[in-house]
C-alpha positions, 0 to 999 in steps of 0.5 A, spaced: 602 580 346 596 577 342 596 581 337 603 578 333 599 571 334 593 573 331 596 577 325 600 571 324 594 566 324 590 571 319 596 571 315 596 563 315 589 563 313 590 567 307 595 563 305 592 557 306 586 560 302 590 562 296 593 555 296 586 552 296 583 557 291 589 556 286 589 548 287 581 548 285 582 553 279 588 548 277 584 542 277 578 545 274 582 547 268 585 540 268 578 537 268 576 542 263 582 540 258 580 533 259 573 534 256 576 538 250 575 531 247 568 532 246 569 539 243 565 537 237 560 533 240 553 535 239 552 537 246 558 542 246 558 544 239 553 550 239 556 552 246 563 552 244 561 556 237 557 561 242 563 563 246 568 563 240 563 569 237 563 572 244 570 572 245 572 574 238 567 578 234 564 581 240 571 584 242 573 586 236 571 593 237 574 595 243 581 591 241 581 595 235 581 602 238 586 600 244 591 597 239 591 602 234 592 608 240 597 603 243 601 603 237 600 611 236 602 612 243 608 608 243 611 611 236 609 618 238 613 617 245 619 613 242 619 618 236 620 624 240 625 621 244 629 619 238 628 625 234 633 629 239 638 624 236 636 624 229 634 617 230 627 617 229 627 612 223 628 607 228 621 608 231 619 602 227 623 597 230 621 600 237 614 599 236 614 592 232 618 589 238 614 592 244 607 590 241 609 583 239 613 581 245 609 585 250 604 590 249 600 586 244 598 580 248 598 584 255 593 589 252 589 583 249 589 580 256 587 586 260 581 587 255 579 580 255 579 579 262 575 586 263 570 584 258 569 576 257 572 574 264 567 579 268 562 576 264 564 569 265 564 570 273 557 574 273 554 568 269 556 562 273 556 566 279 548 568 278 547 560 276 550 558 283 546 563 287 540 561 283 542 553 284 542 552 277 549 549 278 546 544 283 540 542 278 546 541 273 549 536 278 542 533 279 541 531 272 548 528 272 551 534 267 558 535 269 559 543 270 566 543 268 564 540 261 558 544 260 560 551 262 568 551 263 570 547 257 567 551 252 570 557 255 577 554 255 577 552 248 574 559 246 579 563 250 585 559 248 583 559 241 581 566 240 587 570 245 593 568 240 588 570 234 586 577 237 593 578 239 596 578 232 590 582 230 592 587 236 600 587 233 598 588 226 593 594 228 599 597 233 604 597 228 600 600 223 598 605 228 605 607 229 606 607 222 601 613 221 604 617 227 611 616 224 608 618 217 604 624 219 608 627 225 615 624 225 617 625 218 618 617 217 616 614 211 611 608 211 616 604 207 622 606 212 618 604 218 616 597 215 623 596 213 626 598 220 620 594 223 621 587 220 629 588 220 629 588 228 623 583 230 624 576 230 620 570 229 622 568 237 619 575 239 612 573 235 612 566 238 613 568 245 608 573 244 603 568 242 605 563 248 603 569 253 597 570 249 595 562 250 597 562 257 593 569 259 587 565 256 588 559 260 589 564 266 583 568 265 578 562 264 581 559 270 580 565 275 573 567 272 570 560 272 573 559 279 570 566 282 564 564 279 563 557 282 565 560 289 560 566 289 555 566 295 551 572 298 546 572 292 546 578 288 551 582 292 556 576 291 555 576 284 558 583 284 564 581 288 566 575 284 566 579 278 570 584 281 575 579 284 575 575 277 578 582 274 583 584 279 586 577 280 586 576 272 590 583 271 595 581 277 596 574 274 597 577 267 602 582 270 606 577 274 606 571 268 608 576 263 614 579 267 616 571 268 615 569 261 619 575 258 625 573 263 625 566 262 626 567 254 630 573 254 635 573 260 
């Protein structure tokens, strides 16, 4: 008799905890957004530049490989299906629209969440368990300004840029497969790609990338600040940051697509 009650109680606690965590992350991002007015101050300038370098330049290697092969896989699978109908020339539009609308921001978001987001959660979590955050507060240094704001600026700036880079490489990867394996010339591929992709597709993709950057910052920083249990807790916070970021990116990607195209 008590089992349904206990189950309902546990579910209610989980819902309340989820609402609490979501609210904390949102207010943290809002406060960090307020502090962006100090982005060019002497105290913040160096940290912002460091985070831009970590998010952008140090992520280029893995993004290059993933973007290139994502475009190649899309072109190969689409081309094999269209070849049965003699329409393989249309792989250009399929790859371009898929990359610009969805796969570009989606793959970039997953890569940045796994690499940069996990590092953010681990770094802040380590600072929490070693009481460095408490030391900042004792020195009257706001952790959201000192830690969250530079990362928020870096991710919101670099995510759209990296997404454009991913789109370009994905489309070029598709052109390579089309020219070498499907008999579609590069000129025909590019003409078809530019004919069917629109500015709306590009803007929606960049909007997704911007939102994903904010989400990754909020989730990763929140999980870092909520770290407990020492070194074990840092590992748990890092894992939760990546998993939650992946799930939110998937859900928001679908919702944004539905908002603009249905």
